[in-house]
N, C-alpha and C positions, 0 to 999 in steps of 0.2 A: 504493500500500500504506500510505502514511503516514496516510491518512484513515480507513482501516478498522481500524487497530490491529494489523495483521499484521506491521508492520515491527519487526524485532528487531535491536538494535544493541548491540555490546559495545566498550567502550574499555578496552584492556589497558594497565596502567601509568598509571592516570588522574591520579595526583598530586593537584593541587588541584581536579580535576574540570572544568576549563574546557572540554575537548572534549566530554565527556559532557553537560555543562550546555548548551552551545551546540547540540548535536544534539537534545536534548530540547526546547529552546526552538523550534528550527526544525521539529521533527516531534513536536508535543505528544501525539499518540495513539500514538507508538511506545513499545515496551518497551525502555528503555535500561538497560544493566547496565554497571557500572564496577568494574574490578578493580585493586587495588594491594597490594603487600606490606606497606606501612607503615600501621599503625593511625593514626598521627599525620596522615598525608596524607589518609586517608579521613575523619578527624574534620573537617579543614578543608574537604574536598570536600563533606561533608554540610552544613556551615554555609553554604557558598556556594550549594548547591542550595536550601536552606531560604530564603535571601534572595530567591530567585526563585520560591518556592512550587512547586518541581519535584519530582516523584517519580521517583527513580532507585534501582535495586537496587544496593547497594554490596556488594562481595565482597572480603574480606581474604584474599589468597592470593599465593603466589609464582608468577609467570608461567612459571617454569621447571618447575613441577609442576602445570600445568593439568589434566593427564589424571586427577588424583585428584578434582578438583572437579566436572567436568562430565560428565554422562551423554552417550552418543553420540547420543541422540535430541534433544539440545538444539541446535537449529540457529538461526543468525543470518543476517540479510540483509547485514549490514555488520559488519566487524571493523576497528577503528581502533586505532592505537598510535603513541605517541611514546616509544619505549623508551629506556633509557640507551644512548648510542652514542658517547660521547666516550672516547677512550683516555687513559691517564695521560700519554702522550707529548704530548698536545695541551693539557694543563693550562696550560702557560705562555702559550698563545695566547688563553686565556679572559679575558674582562673581569672585573676583581676583584669587581664587584657580583654577578655570577653565582655566583662561588665563595663569596661571603659569604652570599648569601640562598637559594641552592638547595641542597637536601640532596645530599650526595655520592652517595648511593644512586640518586638520580633522574638523575644526569648521567653517571656513569662506568660503563663496561663493564669488568668485571674481566679481568685478564690480557691476553693478546694475541689475543682472539677478538672482534673488533668486530662480527661478524655473529651472535653467540651468540643474542641475543634475537630477531633476525629469523628465524633458523632455527626456534626453538621456536614463535614466534607463527604463522609460516607453516604449520607442522605442525598447530597448533590450528585455524587457519582452514581448512585442507584438510579436516579432520575435521568441523568445526562450522559451516561456511558452507553455506547452501543452494546448490544448483546455480544459477549465474548471479549469486551474491552477490559483493560487492566487499570487497577488503582495501585499506586505506590505511595507509601508514607515513610518519611523518616520519623522515628519514634524515640521517646524517652525509654532508655533500656529497662527501666523499672516496670514499664507498662506493656511490654511486648505481648504477653499472653492475654492481657485485657483487650488490647486492640484487635488481636486475632479473634477473640471470642465475640467482640462487638461486630466485626465484619461477618462472621459466620451466622450470627443471629439475624443480621440484616439480609441474609440470603446470598452473600457472595460465596463463590466456590474457589477451590485451589488456593486457599489462604496459606501463605508461607511466611515464616519469620527468618530473616537473614541476619547474619552477624557482620560486624565491621572487622577491620584488620586486627583489632585488639581482642576479638572474640566476644564483644558485647552485642547484645541484641540491638539492631539499628534500623532495619528496613522491614516493613510488612508489605507484602504483595498480595493482591486478591484479584479475582476475575468476576465480572458480572456473568451470571449464568446465561446460556443461550435461551433456555426455557426451563420451566419447572417440570 
């Protein structure tokens, strides 16, 4: 699909755009969309994409209000997200450079609901992924099993938990079933 231009990808919570930019570089004929709540982040993401002469559709919106933005007929083959997933209780475990250079909004999930963004993005993916489409999350290593369970309960299949190079749970992959 990547070669005929039918591949549609959305990066939810794009931040500086590195995931969207990497995907557009890997799949140049794909239609890549990138959403973030922060206009400042999108400004940086656009500059980064321009450095690589890449065309990406940038969307300023709150990922918790996605249903206002997208029509039900807008379907994607791939949904990716590295949402905020750090709780305030974990702040003391963070490297000072991360706290200094990364926006609070990009790192921390509000309150005591570490799965908040995963729940909303999974609902978006269920509604806007094509049958057989894939969802990829970067996760807080403490919640890998919980995110997998959440996706299975929402009806996703082929739910897999992948580790990073340090052996920590880091990526959850799931597929929207073709049919029940």
